[in-house]
N, C-alpha and C positions, 0 to 999 in steps of 0.2 A: 060882584061876580068874580070868581077866581079863574085865572087863566092857567090851565094845566100845561106843563111842558110835555110835548108829544114825542120828545126824543132826548137822548142822553148826549152830553157833550163835555169836551175838555177844551178850553181856550187858553193858550199860553202865549203871552207877549212879553218877552224878556224875562224879568223876574216875577211878573204878575201872572196869577193862575185863577181861572174860574172853572167850575165844574158843577154839573147837576145831572139828575136823572137816575132811574132805577138800575142802569147798567154801569154806573160809575162809582168807584170807591177811590180812596186815596191811593191804594196800590195800583189801580188801573190808570189813574191820572199820572202817577210817577213813571209807570212803565211807558206810557205814551210819550212823556217828555224825554225819557231816555232814548226812545226809538226815533223821535222826530225833531229833537232839539228845542230851541227856545222861542219859536215863532210859528205857530200853527193852530188850527182848529180841527179837532177830530170829533166826529159825531156818529151816532148810530140811530137809524130810524127804520122801522119796519124790518128789522133783522139784517139790514145792510149797513156797512161801515163806510164812512167818507172821510177824506183828508183834504184840508185846504191849506196851502202854503203860500199862495200868491199874496204879496205884501199889500197891494191895493185892495183886494177883497178883504183881507184881514183888517185893514184900516176902516173899511166901511162897517164890518161886523162890530168892531170895537166901538165905533161911534153909536151903535144901537144901545150899548150898555151905558 
């Protein structure tokens, strides 16, 4: 069974980047990195955008990958 990603995201931790989803292109990811720096997760779900910058939360998210 395939698990579909229900949202688009960009995860940046230092020099590492991950991204996926229908609303994300390389240009979008680079623009988010330019806007938010090198430690964040941006995602879009149900037409709303969210930004996570808390280091502890990002550590937990990164652990999922």
